[in-house]
NUDOTOR-113195 format. One line per field, with one value per residue (C-alpha): residue number from 1; z, y, x. Coordinates in Angstrom, 3 decimals. Example, Ala and Ser with C-alpha at 12.3 -4.5 7.8 and 13.67 -1.06 7.14 Angstrom:
BEGIN
i c(1, 2)
z c(7.800, 7.140)
y c(-4.500, -1.060)
x c(12.300, 13.670)
! end
This chain:
BEGIN
i c(1, 2, 3, 4, 5, 6, 7, 8, 9, 10, 11, 12, 13, 14, 15, 16, 17, 18, 19, 20, 21, 22, 23, 24, 25, 26, 27, 28, 29, 30, 31, 32, 33, 34, 35, 36, 37, 38, 39, 40, 41, 42, 43, 44, 45, 46, 47, 48, 49, 50, 51, 52, 53, 54, 55, 56, 57, 58, 59, 60, 61, 62, 63, 64, 65, 66, 67, 68, 69, 70, 71, 72, 73, 74, 75, 76, 77, 78, 79, 80, 81, 82, 83, 84, 85, 86, 87, 88, 89, 90, 91, 92, 93, 94, 95, 96, 97, 98, 99, 100, 101, 102, 103, 104, 105, 106, 107, 108, 109, 110, 111, 112, 113, 114, 115, 116, 117, 118, 119, 120, 121, 122, 123, 124, 125, 126, 127, 128, 129, 130, 131, 132, 133, 134, 135, 136, 137, 138, 139, 140, 141, 142, 143, 144, 145, 146, 147, 148, 149, 150, 151, 152, 153, 154, 155, 156, 157, 158, 159, 160, 161, 162, 163, 164, 165, 166, 167, 168, 169, 170, 171, 172, 173, 174, 175, 176, 177, 178, 179, 180, 181, 182, 183, 184, 185, 186, 187, 188, 189, 190, 191, 192, 193, 194, 195, 196, 197, 198, 199, 200, 201, 202, 203, 204, 205, 206, 207, 208, 209, 210, 211, 212, 213, 214, 215, 216, 217, 218, 219, 220, 221, 222, 223, 224, 225, 226, 227, 228, 229, 230, 231, 232, 233, 234, 235, 236, 237, 238, 239, 240, 241, 242, 243, 244, 245, 246, 247, 248, 249, 250, 251, 252, 253, 254, 255, 256, 257, 258, 259, 260, 261, 262, 263, 264, 265, 266, 267, 268, 269, 270, 271, 272, 273, 274, 275, 276, 277, 278, 279, 280, 281, 282, 283, 284, 285, 286, 287, 288, 289, 290, 291, 292, 293, 294, 295, 296, 297, 298, 299, 300, 301, 302, 303, 304, 305, 306, 307, 308, 309, 310, 311, 312, 313, 314, 315, 316, 317, 318, 319, 320, 321, 322, 323, 324, 325, 326, 327, 328, 329, 330, 331, 332, 333, 334, 335, 336, 337, 338, 339, 340, 341, 342, 343, 344, 345, 346, 347, 348, 349, 350, 351, 352, 353, 354, 355, 356, 357, 358, 359, 360, 361, 362, 363, 364, 365, 366, 367, 368, 369, 370, 371, 372, 373, 374, 375, 376, 377, 378, 379, 380, 381, 382, 383, 384, 385, 386, 387, 388, 389, 390, 391, 392, 393, 394, 395, 396, 397, 398, 399, 400, 401, 402, 403, 404, 405, 406, 407, 408, 409, 410, 411, 412, 413, 414, 415, 416, 417)
z c(-0.001, 0.838, -2.252, -4.441, -2.756, -3.435, -7.090, -7.581, -8.668, -6.065, -7.025, -6.717, -3.309, -2.146, -3.273, -1.519, 1.635, 1.398, 0.725, 3.541, 5.900, 4.965, 5.432, 8.908, 9.953, 8.966, 10.995, 13.896, 13.596, 13.389, 16.348, 18.441, 18.216, 20.767, 24.390, 25.952, 25.394, 25.211, 22.469, 20.606, 20.762, 19.561, 16.749, 15.421, 15.704, 13.711, 11.066, 10.628, 10.416, 7.651, 5.597, 6.218, 4.999, 1.824, 0.962, 2.364, 0.111, -1.114, 1.255, 4.396, 2.796, 4.464, 7.820, 7.665, 6.499, 9.252, 12.005, 10.599, 10.335, 13.731, 15.277, 13.665, 14.756, 18.319, 18.627, 17.184, 19.631, 22.618, 21.607, 21.534, 25.161, 26.376, 27.729, 25.321, 21.729, 19.007, 17.825, 14.330, 12.576, 13.263, 11.194, 7.477, 6.436, 8.161, 6.341, 2.890, 3.504, 4.593, 1.304, -0.918, 0.702, -0.551, -4.035, -3.842, -2.301, -5.056, -7.627, -6.407, -4.607, -5.309, -4.998, -1.582, -0.004, -1.387, -0.111, 3.434, 3.512, 1.836, 4.151, 7.176, 5.742, 4.726, 8.245, 9.819, 7.294, 7.835, 11.581, 11.782, 11.812, 15.119, 16.652, 16.304, 19.273, 17.711, 16.535, 14.304, 11.011, 9.129, 10.742, 9.745, 6.220, 6.173, 7.361, 4.636, 2.062, 2.872, 2.975, -0.125, -2.361, -1.227, -0.523, -3.787, -5.646, -4.371, -5.200, -8.737, -9.166, -7.947, -10.444, -13.317, -12.495, -12.261, -15.605, -17.180, -15.738, -17.088, -20.685, -20.604, -19.615, -22.474, -25.082, -23.995, -24.333, -27.669, -28.998, -27.604, -29.265, -32.720, -32.241, -31.612, -34.661, -36.730, -35.332, -36.197, -39.722, -40.179, -38.910, -41.212, -44.284, -44.303, -41.776, -42.032, -45.770, -45.875, -43.332, -45.312, -48.476, -46.661, -45.455, -48.958, -50.533, -47.989, -48.475, -52.163, -51.730, -49.277, -51.710, -54.600, -52.414, -51.307, -54.730, -55.662, -58.229, -58.008, -58.285, -59.943, -57.983, -59.839, -58.911, -55.184, -55.129, -56.655, -54.173, -51.203, -52.534, -52.621, -48.972, -47.954, -49.721, -47.901, -44.625, -45.113, -46.051, -42.977, -40.906, -42.447, -41.683, -37.950, -37.791, -39.167, -36.425, -33.658, -35.087, -34.650, -31.235, -29.882, -29.311, -30.120, -27.889, -24.855, -23.837, -23.425, -19.860, -19.856, -17.412, -17.303, -18.129, -14.972, -12.900, -10.384, -9.116, -10.662, -8.039, -5.378, -7.337, -7.896, -4.351, -3.249, -5.681, -4.626, -0.920, -1.680, -2.889, -1.315, 1.963, 2.863, 0.832, 1.860, -0.698, 0.329, -2.330, -1.405, -1.610, -3.609, -6.271, -6.245, -6.510, -9.522, -13.207, -14.011, -17.620, -19.008, -19.806, -16.117, -14.744, -16.869, -15.852, -12.120, -12.627, -14.410, -11.675, -8.831, -10.778, -11.627, -7.923, -6.380, -9.007, -7.807, -4.178, -4.632, -6.278, -4.275, -0.965, 1.347, 4.617, 3.726, 6.134, 4.511, 1.353, 1.413, -1.828, -1.569, -4.329, -3.325, -4.779, -4.457, -1.076, -2.727, -6.323, -6.323, -10.014, -9.656, -8.495, -6.189, -6.347, -3.563, -3.028, -0.091, 1.424, 4.477, 3.180, 2.890, -0.662, -2.151, -3.659, -7.077, -5.846, -4.089, -7.333, -8.806, -6.111, -6.837, -10.621, -10.850, -8.296, -6.130, -2.414, -1.415, -1.361, -4.255, -7.886, -11.119, -13.407, -15.600, -12.716, -11.984, -15.544, -15.360, -12.213, -13.738, -16.610, -14.529, -12.434, -15.569, -15.001, -16.912, -18.182, -16.110, -14.691, -18.076, -19.626, -16.618, -16.698, -20.310, -19.744, -16.856, -18.693, -21.748, -19.885, -18.260, -14.924, -13.215, -10.970, -8.423, -6.646, -3.959, -0.513, 2.445, 5.365, 7.833, 5.456, 2.637, -0.782, -1.934, -5.353, -5.963, -8.974, -9.621, -12.564, -13.883, -13.284, -16.532, -19.363, -21.826, -19.921, -18.795, -22.108)
y c(0.060, 2.459, 1.529, 2.015, 5.533, 6.417, 5.366, 8.144, 11.703, 14.419, 16.093, 12.670, 12.106, 15.541, 15.171, 11.806, 13.154, 16.178, 14.012, 11.633, 14.506, 16.077, 12.847, 12.255, 15.738, 14.991, 11.844, 13.817, 16.644, 13.957, 12.267, 15.597, 15.382, 12.574, 13.650, 11.370, 11.402, 7.629, 7.655, 10.456, 8.420, 5.283, 7.052, 8.429, 4.916, 3.164, 6.013, 5.717, 1.812, 2.136, 4.434, 2.151, -0.800, 1.209, 1.955, -1.077, -3.152, -6.494, -8.644, -6.857, -6.170, -8.739, -8.240, -4.522, -4.809, -7.486, -5.225, -2.278, -3.978, -5.528, -2.205, -0.389, -2.747, -2.963, 0.869, 1.184, -1.595, 0.262, 3.717, 2.296, 1.550, 4.980, 7.650, 10.434, 9.938, 12.316, 14.828, 15.842, 12.834, 9.177, 9.165, 9.724, 9.484, 6.156, 5.103, 6.254, 4.276, 1.094, 1.308, 1.879, -1.085, -3.210, -2.026, -2.808, -6.156, -7.300, -5.943, -7.458, -10.640, -14.271, -14.743, -16.500, -14.097, -11.236, -12.391, -12.754, -9.374, -7.556, -8.831, -7.721, -4.066, -3.930, -4.917, -2.229, 0.356, -0.450, -0.298, 2.696, 5.478, 3.938, 5.950, 9.093, 10.519, 10.996, 7.749, 9.131, 8.313, 9.937, 7.699, 4.516, 5.908, 6.367, 2.841, 1.554, 3.692, 2.237, -1.330, -1.188, 1.137, 2.093, -1.484, -2.939, 0.092, -0.459, -4.164, -3.576, -0.953, -3.421, -6.015, -3.628, -2.572, -6.204, -6.923, -3.824, -5.069, -8.440, -7.081, -4.802, -7.527, -9.635, -6.774, -6.146, -9.815, -9.963, -6.863, -8.594, -11.764, -9.978, -8.042, -11.249, -12.801, -9.871, -9.673, -13.444, -12.878, -9.989, -12.151, -15.067, -13.124, -10.478, -11.289, -15.004, -14.675, -12.501, -14.646, -17.773, -16.181, -15.359, -19.047, -20.388, -18.171, -18.987, -22.788, -22.348, -20.520, -23.439, -26.168, -24.595, -24.269, -27.878, -29.230, -27.630, -25.245, -22.106, -18.968, -15.810, -12.486, -11.370, -14.263, -14.065, -10.150, -10.884, -13.562, -11.411, -8.566, -10.628, -11.791, -8.189, -7.034, -9.688, -8.752, -5.042, -6.035, -8.190, -5.215, -2.881, -5.205, -5.401, -1.660, -1.349, -3.836, -1.843, 1.435, 0.086, -1.424, 1.671, 5.006, 7.744, 10.277, 8.084, 7.564, 3.977, 2.711, 2.271, 0.709, 1.062, -2.191, -4.146, -2.295, -4.374, -1.588, -2.935, -5.719, -3.267, -2.123, -5.703, -6.793, -3.582, -4.324, -7.929, -6.908, -4.786, -7.841, -10.769, -11.445, -9.087, -9.561, -8.444, -7.800, -8.100, -7.113, -7.604, -4.352, -6.276, -6.818, -3.475, -1.636, -3.542, -3.740, -6.628, -7.870, -6.940, -10.547, -11.516, -8.599, -9.576, -13.237, -12.274, -10.160, -12.955, -15.534, -13.331, -12.377, -15.913, -17.052, -14.337, -15.283, -18.817, -17.837, -15.738, -18.629, -21.675, -20.481, -21.006, -19.118, -17.632, -14.816, -13.755, -14.040, -13.448, -12.514, -12.532, -11.503, -12.065, -13.259, -17.204, -17.732, -20.271, -19.057, -15.257, -15.019, -16.453, -14.824, -16.446, -15.569, -16.963, -16.718, -18.449, -18.471, -20.044, -20.980, -24.548, -25.846, -25.616, -28.660, -27.595, -27.544, -30.758, -32.336, -30.941, -32.682, -35.893, -35.351, -35.804, -33.725, -35.792, -35.955, -34.867, -31.215, -29.816, -30.697, -29.333, -27.113, -30.283, -31.903, -28.744, -28.384, -31.955, -30.888, -27.863, -29.901, -32.508, -29.932, -28.496, -25.353, -23.036, -23.763, -21.007, -23.189, -24.669, -21.270, -19.966, -22.984, -22.463, -18.843, -19.614, -22.258, -20.082, -17.881, -20.671, -20.976, -23.458, -23.395, -25.577, -25.372, -27.405, -27.709, -26.635, -29.164, -26.812, -26.027, -23.655, -23.386, -22.330, -21.303, -21.090, -19.922, -19.673, -17.246, -16.143, -12.621, -12.672, -14.276, -14.014, -16.480, -18.798, -20.335)
x c(0.025, 2.893, 4.667, 1.591, 1.104, 4.757, 4.367, 1.746, 2.639, 2.985, -0.316, -2.089, -0.418, -1.477, -5.104, -5.372, -4.173, -6.372, -9.433, -8.462, -8.039, -11.422, -13.374, -11.584, -12.553, -16.209, -16.209, -14.861, -17.387, -20.177, -18.896, -18.946, -22.730, -22.867, -23.471, -21.042, -17.161, -16.979, -19.615, -17.795, -14.688, -16.399, -18.199, -14.890, -13.386, -16.140, -16.192, -12.393, -12.819, -15.301, -13.143, -10.206, -12.240, -13.201, -9.710, -7.845, -5.543, -6.897, -4.979, -6.513, -9.879, -11.928, -10.438, -11.078, -14.769, -15.376, -13.969, -15.688, -19.129, -18.833, -17.746, -20.533, -23.111, -22.101, -21.970, -25.399, -26.808, -25.117, -26.481, -30.013, -29.768, -28.356, -30.671, -29.238, -28.249, -27.089, -29.670, -28.447, -26.627, -25.909, -22.831, -23.576, -19.892, -19.799, -23.114, -21.908, -18.600, -20.279, -22.587, -19.669, -17.751, -20.609, -19.907, -16.179, -17.023, -19.317, -16.898, -13.616, -14.448, -15.612, -19.466, -19.438, -17.059, -18.839, -22.228, -20.753, -18.911, -21.945, -24.455, -22.266, -21.858, -25.467, -26.668, -24.526, -25.814, -29.432, -29.424, -27.038, -29.790, -30.952, -28.336, -30.322, -32.298, -35.670, -37.442, -40.168, -41.707, -38.912, -36.372, -38.183, -38.519, -34.748, -34.172, -36.640, -34.909, -31.458, -32.695, -34.938, -33.035, -29.611, -28.336, -29.601, -28.391, -24.832, -25.064, -26.121, -23.544, -20.819, -22.227, -22.072, -18.417, -17.521, -19.092, -17.246, -14.055, -14.402, -15.453, -12.568, -10.126, -11.444, -11.284, -7.685, -6.754, -8.487, -6.668, -3.181, -3.998, -4.748, -1.325, 0.471, -0.904, -0.065, 3.583, 3.705, 2.581, 5.095, 7.946, 6.926, 6.102, 9.135, 11.948, 11.839, 11.800, 14.879, 16.706, 15.836, 17.377, 20.496, 20.723, 20.090, 22.699, 25.257, 24.609, 25.065, 28.388, 29.565, 28.226, 30.254, 33.293, 33.054, 32.624, 36.041, 34.659, 36.739, 34.597, 35.597, 35.908, 32.771, 30.767, 31.818, 31.093, 27.549, 26.795, 27.896, 25.951, 22.852, 23.423, 24.142, 20.932, 18.860, 20.313, 19.512, 16.053, 15.651, 16.851, 14.382, 11.553, 12.747, 13.002, 9.459, 8.121, 9.955, 8.430, 5.068, 5.630, 7.218, 5.651, 8.010, 6.438, 6.913, 10.485, 11.561, 12.373, 16.083, 18.465, 22.285, 24.217, 24.704, 22.038, 20.354, 18.279, 15.116, 15.119, 14.066, 10.985, 10.236, 10.343, 8.394, 5.509, 5.421, 5.112, 1.991, 0.008, 1.865, 3.791, 6.609, 9.680, 13.180, 16.047, 19.731, 22.269, 25.815, 27.831, 30.506, 27.896, 26.258, 29.763, 30.797, 29.516, 27.389, 27.018, 23.633, 22.673, 23.491, 21.532, 18.479, 18.690, 18.999, 15.824, 14.110, 15.055, 13.688, 10.599, 9.738, 10.460, 8.104, 5.520, 5.518, 5.524, 2.539, 0.727, 1.788, 3.188, 0.151, 0.330, 3.758, 4.679, 8.012, 10.060, 13.776, 15.762, 19.511, 22.089, 25.724, 29.106, 29.617, 31.514, 33.824, 33.927, 34.299, 33.659, 30.254, 26.987, 24.540, 20.802, 18.650, 14.859, 13.473, 9.844, 8.347, 4.816, 3.384, 2.963, -0.545, -2.306, -1.131, 2.551, 1.914, 0.884, 3.984, 5.990, 4.232, 4.541, 8.265, 10.243, 12.554, 11.966, 15.489, 14.370, 16.255, 16.566, 17.882, 15.633, 15.101, 13.344, 11.427, 10.312, 8.894, 7.153, 5.667, 4.265, 2.979, 1.098, -0.536, 0.988, 3.214, 6.588, 8.220, 11.071, 11.703, 12.436, 14.193, 16.621, 17.270, 18.005, 20.247, 22.118, 22.441, 24.900, 26.664, 24.945, 22.818, 19.622, 18.015, 14.649, 12.967, 11.567, 13.665, 14.203, 12.620, 9.612, 9.183, 10.687, 14.085, 15.273, 19.028, 20.879, 24.594, 25.429, 28.862, 29.911, 31.905, 29.870, 32.697, 34.819, 31.996, 31.140)
! end
C-alpha cells in the first residue's frame, strides 16, 4: 500500500491526503454530536474503520470490512440503550462508506465471500440510523430507503463494475491476441523470408566451395552482394516492426548495463499484494559492473520465484531475496529466493509429478514438475535462460519447511562459455 502510494505523482498524493483528511474531519465533527465522550470516541473509531475498509488493500480487505461492520453494529446497539443520543446525525460519512464497501466487495471478490461481507456491511448500514435521538416516522422511512433502495443499488453498481472489468479484460486480451498474430505474420512473411534467403545463398556458396569449383571474384562479389541485400531487407523489416511497437512520444524505460536496481522495485511491488519480501544485495555486487545478460537473468530468476511464491506458498509470512558473490567461487554470483509457506495442492501435485524428495533438484526436474502440475513452463524457460549464460539453477523444498530457489551465475559471461 505504501509502495503504491509512493508510485503516484506528487499532485495525486497531495489530493489523496487532502481528501482523507477532509473525510476524517467530517467523521470527528459528526462524532461531536454525541452527548458522551466515550460515544464520541467510539463514533470516530467506527467511522475511521469504515473508511479504512473502503480503501484497504486487497489482502487486508475482508479483515477490515469484518472489523468495521462488527464495530458499527456494536456501537449502534449500545447507543439504542443509552438515555441520550445524537440529535443531528447518526454518522452519515460512516453510512456512505459502508454502502460503498458493498460495491467494492461485489466488484472485487468471489461470490461466496462477496455475499458474506456485503451482508455484514448492509446490516451495519441499515441499523445505523437507530443511533439518532428521535425515533419518528422519518427515521423509519430512512431505514426503509437504505434497506430497499440504497443497498440494492450498491449491489447492482458493484455487479455493473464487475461486468465492465471482465469485458474490458477480454477486450484487452483480444487486442493483444490480434497483435500477436499480426506480429507473427510479419515475422513469417518478411523477416523470415529475408533470413531464409541469406541461409540459402550461404549454403550455395559453401556447396560450390566444397565441390572444388573455383569462383571468380565477380561471382563471389555478386553472391555476397545478394546476401548483404537480404540482410539489409531483414533489418528494415525489423525496424518497421519496432516502429509499430514503440511510441516515439513516450521515452523507453532504460536501465544502465549491469544495474540491479530494478530488484528493489520488484520486491516492493510484490510486498504490496503478497507476503513481505526483503532484498539483500551484497555491496561487492552493487559496487561492480554486471554484464547486461547476467543482470537480466537475475531479474528473471527473482521475478519467476516471487510469482511462484504468490501462487503456491500457502500461509507464507516472509520471502527473502539475496544476491551475493559465491563464497567459494568469487567470479560467480549467487541468487537465492526463499519463502516459509506451505505448498498448495497444485505444488503438491507438482512434487508428486516428478520432483525428487530430497528437497532440491535441477531445473530439468522442476520443468517436469511444472508440466505434471498442468501449470506453466516458467522453470523450463528460466533454466534455459540460466544455462544459456553458463549458470545453473536448483529449486526445492527446504528441510525446515518452505521453498528455496538457488541460482549460480557467472559474473563474466565472456569466460563462462
